[in-house]
C-alpha positions as CSV (number, residue, x, y, z in Angstrom):
1,M,108.1,95.2,93.2
2,K,108.8,96.3,96.8
3,I,105.5,98.0,97.0
4,L,103.6,95.0,95.7
5,R,105.4,92.8,98.2
6,C,104.4,95.2,101.0
7,L,100.8,95.0,99.8
8,V,101.0,91.2,99.9
9,S,102.3,91.3,103.5
10,G,99.2,93.3,104.5
11,F,96.6,91.7,102.3
12,F,97.9,88.1,102.2
13,S,94.5,86.7,103.3
14,Q,92.8,88.4,100.4
15,A,94.6,86.5,97.6
16,A,92.9,84.9,94.6
17,R,93.8,82.9,91.6
18,Y,92.2,83.0,88.1
19,H,89.9,80.1,87.5
20,Y,89.0,78.6,84.1
21,T,85.4,79.7,84.7
22,G,86.5,83.3,84.2
23,K,86.2,84.2,87.9
24,Y,88.8,84.7,90.6
25,V,88.7,82.2,93.4
26,T,90.1,83.0,96.9
27,V,93.0,80.9,97.8
28,K,91.9,79.6,101.3
29,E,88.1,79.6,101.1
30,E,87.7,79.1,97.4
31,F,85.0,81.8,97.1
32,P,84.3,82.8,93.5
33,F,84.4,86.5,92.5
34,N,84.1,88.6,89.4
35,V,86.3,91.6,88.8
36,Y,84.7,94.9,89.7
37,K,83.3,96.6,86.6
38,G,85.4,99.7,87.2
39,S,88.7,97.9,87.4
40,V,91.3,98.4,84.8
41,I,91.9,94.6,84.8
42,M,88.4,94.1,83.5
43,Y,89.5,95.4,80.1
44,K,92.7,93.3,79.7
45,K,92.6,90.6,77.1
46,D,94.2,88.1,79.5
47,Y,93.5,88.3,83.2
48,P,96.5,87.9,85.6
49,K,96.7,84.5,87.2
50,W,97.3,85.7,90.8
51,V,96.0,88.9,92.5
52,I,95.3,90.4,95.9
53,F,92.4,92.7,96.5
54,T,91.3,95.2,99.2
55,E,87.6,94.9,99.0
56,A,85.1,92.1,98.3
57,M,81.6,93.1,97.5
58,Q,78.7,90.7,97.0
59,D,80.1,89.0,93.8
60,S,83.1,91.1,92.8
61,I,86.5,92.2,94.0
62,R,88.1,95.6,93.6
63,D,91.4,97.4,94.2
64,I,93.3,94.6,92.6
65,S,97.0,94.2,92.4
66,V,98.8,91.5,90.4
67,I,101.2,89.3,92.5
68,E,103.5,86.4,92.2
69,P,102.1,83.3,94.1
70,H,105.4,82.5,95.8
71,W,105.2,85.8,97.6
72,L,102.3,84.4,99.6
73,Y,104.5,81.6,101.0
74,E,107.5,83.9,101.6
75,L,105.6,86.7,103.3
76,A,102.8,84.8,105.1
77,P,104.2,81.3,105.9
78,H,102.0,81.3,109.1
79,Y,98.9,81.5,106.9
80,Y,99.8,79.5,103.8
81,E,101.4,76.1,103.4
82,F,103.0,75.0,100.1
83,G,100.3,73.4,98.0
84,T,97.3,75.5,99.3
């Protein structure tokens, strides 16, 4: 958990939530992305609800880590407000 929280503190601006359309949507800008074909998450039955990523390509995100949404408010209060 400590490693994931560390990643969130560095990649807080690259957070996304799972959308009912089957894509991930970035939290702030609401850009839709697919999961990169080579990602392990691509083969999960149920996608995680909240993730951070290190790279966004044209239509997909890669290097994904599963996070807890409250970590965003805890670790980046200057960037996120409750309810965003």
